[in-house]
Structure formats: structure tokens, C-alpha cells
N, C-alpha and C positions, 0 to 999 in steps of 0.2 A: 640804295639804288641811285640816289641823287649824286653821290660822290663819283660813282662809276660813270654816270652820264657826263658829268662835267669833265672827266678825264679824257673822254673821247672827242674827236673832231665831229662837229655837226655833219649830218648827211647833206650832201649837196643835191637839192631837189629841183626837178623840173615839173611844172604843172601843165597838163594838157587839158584845155577846155575851161580855163578861168576866163570867162567871157564877161564883158561889160555891157552886152546888149541882148543876151539870150533871154527867152521867156522865163526859164528857171535856171538858176545858177547854184547848183549844189556845191561847187567848188568854193564860191565866195561865202555861202551861208554856213557850210559845215566844216570845210577843211582850212580855209584861210585863217579864221579866228584862232584855231589851235596852233597853227604855225607861227602866229605873231605874238603869242604870249611869251613871257620870259622863259618859261619852261620849254616852250616850243622852239625858241631861238637857240636854246642850249643843245637842242637835238637836230634841228634842221636849219638850213640856209637856202632860201629860194634863189636859185641862180639863173633860171630860164623859164620862159613860157612858150608854149606852142599852141597857136590858134589856127584858124582857117587861112590866115595870111600873116606875113610879118607885120603889116600895118595894124591888123586886128590885135596882135600880141602887144605891139607898142602902145596901142590905145589902152589896153587892159593894165599894162605896167603903170601907166600914169593914173588911171582911174582908181587903182587900189594902192597907190602910193608905195610902190615897191622900189627897191634901190635902183638908181639910174644905171648901175652896172648890170642889171638883169638882162640877160640875152633874150632877143625876140626871134622866134622861129615860126615859119609858116609851113614847114615840111617835117613830118615825123622822121624821115630818113636823116635829115640834117641834125635833128635833135639827137638821134641815136648815135651819130658819129662824133658827138661832143664828148671828149674824154673827161671833162670836168663835171660830169653828172653821175651821181651814185644811185639816185632813186627817181623814178618817173611815176607821177600820180595822175591817173587817167580819169577824167571827169566829163567826158563827152557824152553825147546821146548814145544809147546802147549800141545802135547799129554802126557806130564809128569806133567803138572800143578796139575791135580786132585790128583794123587797118592803122590806127594811130599808135597802139602800144606794141604791135608785132615787131617793128624794126628795133625798138629798144631791147626787147627780150632777146631777139636774135643777137644783139650786141653784148648780151650777158649782163645787162643792168637789172637791178632789183626794181620791182614795180608794186604799185598799189592800184588795183583796178576796182572801180565801183561796181556794185551789183545792179543788174545782172552782168555776168562776165562778158558775154557777147550775144549776138542775135540768133545764133543757131548752134547746134551740137557739133557740127564739123569744125567750126572756128574755135569753140571752147576746147574740144579735144586736141586740136593742133597746138593751141597755146599751152595747155597743160603738159603735153608731151615735150614741147620745146623747153619749158621751164625745168622739167626733170633732166633733160639732156644737158642744159647749161649749168645746172646746179645753183641757179639764182633763187632768191627769196621773193616770192610774189604773194601779197596779201589781197584778199577780196573783201569788199565792203559789206560784210554781214555783221556789222557792228552791234546789231540788236542783241546778240548773244552776251554782250558785255554791259548792257543797260543794267543799272543797279537793281531795279525791281526783278529782273530776270535772274540775276545772280542770287538775289535774296530767296526766290522760290527754290532754286537749286540747293541753297544752303539749308533751308528748312527740311527738304526731302532727305538730304544726306545725313542730317542728324539722327534720323530714324525715330524721332519722338512721336511721329504719327503712324508708325508702322509702315508697311509696304504700300506702294501705289496700287490701287485697284482699277481706276479708270480716270479719264480726263475728258472734259468737253470744252470746246471753244466756240463762241459766237463772235464773228467779226463783221463789221459793216464799215466800208471805206474804200480805199484805193483811189477814189476821186471824191470831190466834195458833193457832186450831184450824181444822182442815179441816171439822169437823162441827158445832161449836156456835157460838152467838153469845150474848153477855150481853144482858139485857133492854134496856139503853140503846142497843144497836146493832142492834135488830131491823130498822131501816130499811136496813141493808146488804143485805137480801134483797129490796128493792123498787126496781126500776129507776126508777120515777117520781120518787123522791126525788132522784136524781142523784149521791148519794154512796155508793159501794160499793167492794168490793175491785178491780174493774176500773178505774173512773174514778180511784180514789185510789192504791191499792197499785201496780197496773200502770201507771196513768197517769203518776205521778211518774217512774218509771224509764224508760218509753218516751220521755218528754219529755227527760230529761237525756241519754239515749243519743243522741238526734237532735241535741241541742245540741252534741255532740262530733263526730258523724259526718255531720251534715247530714240534712235531712228526707227520708224515704223518697219515692221518685219516685211521684207520683200514677198510679194505674192499674197499678202493678207489684206490688201487695201481694196475696198470697193469705192470707186469714185464716180460721182454723177455731176456732169457739167451742163450748164444751161446758158443759152443766150436769150435773155428775156426781152431785151430791147435792141434788136439788130440795127434799127435806124437811129443813128446818133446825131443829134443836132449840135452844130457848132455855134456857140454864142459868144459874140465879142463883148467882153466885160466893159470895154470903154463906152460902148453905145447901148449895151443891154439888148441887142437884137440878134436874131438868128441869121447867120450869113451863109450857112450851108448845111445840108444834111448828107451824111455819109453812111455807107453800109459797113457794119462792123463784122469781123470774124473772130472776135475775142470774147470768150465766155464772160458773163457778168455775175455768175453764181456757180459755186462749187461746194459740194458736200461730200465728205469722205468719212469712211470708218475703217479702222485697221487695228492690228495687234501691236502692242508695245513689246519690246524685247524683255525677256526675263532677266532679272539682275538681282543683286543683294537688296535693292530698294524697290523692286517692282515684282509683283506677284505674277506667276505664270497665268496666261490668258488675259492679262490686263489690256484694256482697250482705249483707243483714242477716237473721239468723234469731233469733226471740225466742220463748221458751216461758215461760209463767207459769201457776202453779197455786196456788189459794188454800190456805193452811194451811202447816204445817211441812214441811220437806224430809225425805227419808229420814234416819234417825239417823246423825249423823256427817258428812253432807253440808252444805255451806254454803247459807245462804239465798239468796245472790246470787253468781253467777259470770259475769263478763263478759270475753270474750276478743276481742281485735282482732288479726287476722293481717295483717301487712304484708309487703312484698317481702323485707325483710332481717331480719325478726324478728317476734315476737309479744308482745303486752302482755296481761297478765291482772290483773284486779281481782277480789279475793275478799272478800266481806263475810260472815263466818260466822254472825253472830247476828241480822241483820236487813237488810232491803232499803232502809230509809229513809235514804238518804245525805244527804238534806236535813233530817233530823230526828234520831232517836235510835238509828239502826242501828249503834251503835259499842260495844256491850257487850263484844265481842271486837274486837281490832284489825282494821281494814280495811287490807288490804295490796295493793300493786301490784308486780308482777314483770315484768321484760323478759327474753325469751329471744332472744339474738342468734344467728342461724343459723350465721354463719361461724365463730364461736368455740365454739358449742354450750355456752354458759354461761347461767345464769339469775341475774340480779341483782335485788335488791329496790330499789325506788325510793322514797325517803322523801317524805312530804308532811306538812304541818303546818297547824294553825289559826293565824290571826293573833292578835296580842296582845289586841285588843279582844274577839274571839270567846272567848278563854280566860277572860274575866271572867264568863261566863254558863254555865249547864248546857248539855251537849251538845245537848239537844233544841232549844235556841233559837239555836244558833250560826250556822247558815246564814240563818235569818230575820233575825238581827241584821245580817248583811252586806247582805242585800237591803234592809232598812229604811234602813240608813245610806247606802247608795249612792243610794237614792231621795231622802233628805233632803239629801244633798250635791250634788244636781243632776247626777249622772252621766247620760250619754246613755242613753235608753231602748234596750234591746236589748244594751247593753254592760255596764251596771251593774245593771239590773233588767228584769223581764219586763213588758211592757205588755199591755193588754187585747186589742189586735188580734192579737198573736202568740199569746196564750193562747187566744183564740177560735178561731184556726186549729188549734191542737192539739186543742181540744174537738171541732171538726168532724171531724178525722181519726179520733179515737177513736169518735165516734158513728157514723161511716161503717162501722167494723168491727162495731159493736154492733147497728145498726139491722136487719140481716137475720137476726139470731139468733132462732130460734123453738124453743121447748121444750114 
């Protein structure tokens, strides 16, 4: 693959939302490191930034030591009209995705949109329909499907050594560091209309990668219960450690669901999935994420003690996979590893790197990267569980 990549011209990339002042900057933490590696430079050339203003883009170009020839845009329309851009990477806040990436998709450019795709179903559907009409390639940042521990679980199941899957259970605690507080820059996590919150992001990423391994839950089989345990969310300024505001949330902070897994050569008919998610930290000493898959001849367990973000930075403590083989009644640890290119960047950006590189290398959609149609299907699924929640 390396020789094929070197024979191609690097994709000319524009980044939307590479901010030098934002509370969180996923673009700088997860995307930029991959683009700046030698392997990244053979695949991509950053030619433009688009921020809230030309001045903000110029400041970011200097802050991140980008080439002085990098163009600065303050308008998504101006960016879309630039013929020297092949790929637009959208890293804004969720409720800005639609308006910032839409002009480029209308112009027929390829794009990479971070998850969640947009703040509401109408915008997601419009983007997906337009992508299909234009014939462009648009990836969505569900890179957790490509995290090495996730791929390892899929590999174990596909070998058939443990027989067919009978059931699976997930316990997840996270989405935010605290179950009670939010920092000022994340107040929007308490507002469903924004589209980015602990359910769509923290729970959404895990429920997506789980189904990438086990298959999508059978429509109509899912019983979901959502709860808002703490409707009054306190906003705490981390700089002074004081509460500066209390806001009313309409975003659930707990979801439990139970549904049927699809029958397949590796999954027994009537196999089930149970999933429990609660915002905030687990009980002291308990892991943030425990995922068990019970098969006919044994069980697999993944434990992530320090975080649930398998597609990002949830690796402060080792993420471990164990297999219990019933016949011998022994438990063995199964190793997994990052690839050589991933090890060149911080952990936060390693799965993003693989997703970006697979896209640039021309791998097939659905096998090397997640396309907008599949991501829209996942968004519809999650919205289906959310839409009837009333508090």
C-alpha cells in the first residue's frame, strides 16, 4: 500500500474548526498529529483553514506552525469555492457541522465530518441525500470501529473458536468526568437541540462500535429506558473551582436497553444485547467500561478501567481482553497492539489516524472507513431511543 500511496498526489485538505482558543479542540488533539506525520504528509497537504473569521484562521495557522502559504477563510462558502481543495475536514461544534460543511458538499468536494454528523435528523438526511447525488466520498468520525481492541474482539468471534455468540452485556460510565458538573465550555451538553451530549457522543460511540462487532440490533426488538437523574446541572469554572451557574438539562443521563442481535453464521438465533450507560464516574474501583460477550464454548471480556473512549483517549490504564474457555475453565489474556504508524502520534489521535489514512488510501467504504449513509443509520437508531424521552 505504501508504494501506491507515494505514487499519488497528496489530498489537498482544508480544516474547518482548527481553533487556537476553543475549550476543546478535537482537530488539534486528534487530526493534526496524524496529518503532520511523514506518512500523513505523503497522503495529505493542509492548504486552508476555515474558522469563525479570517483573523481567527490566520491566528490558528501561526499557532500550529502551518505553512505560510496556508489560506485563511472566515466563510464556508468562500472555502467551498476554492478549486484547490480536495477534502474538507469538519471539526466544529456539532450544531455548526451542517452550515459549515454543506457548501463544500454542494460543490462536490469530499469531506470528513466528525461525529455526531449534525444536530438534527433533517440536516443529517439532507447531507446524506446530497452526498449521494454528488457522488462524493464523505466519511464520518466513528473511528472507534477501527480501535485495535475492537478489531481484536471481532477477530476472535470470526475465528469461531468459541462457537456462536449467545449474549453480550455492556456497562459504561462516562460521557463527562463528573456526574454532577459541567465546565462552562460544555454547557451545551445539557441541551438536546445542540446535538452533542453524553448520549450522542459518550454512549453513541460505544453503542456504534459494539454493533460493528456483533451486528446491528434487530429493529423493533429493543426496549429502551432513559432517565434524567440530575436535571439541574451545575456549571463549575475549573479555574476558580466555584459554581458560576445552574442550568436545567433536557438530556438523559442514564440509558438502559435490551434487544435482539441479528442471526448470523457467528450468532445464535435469539442472541441478546444488554447495555447500561450512566453519565459520570463509576463506583470507586470499578472500571469505566466492561464488555462481556458470551459464546457457546467460552466468554470474552474487555475491560477499560480509566475511560470509555476506545476510539480516542481511554487508555490511561491498560485496556485488556480476556477469554474464559469453559472446557478447561481457564482465563487467558489476549494481546492487542497499535500499528507502527499509530504509535507515531498521541493515543488520542491513533484511531483517527487509521480512519483518515484508510480514506486517503482508497479503501472500500464500510471496510476501511465509515461513510455518511451508515453513520446516518446509526444516528437514526439513537434518535429513535431519544425521541420519546420526556422529563
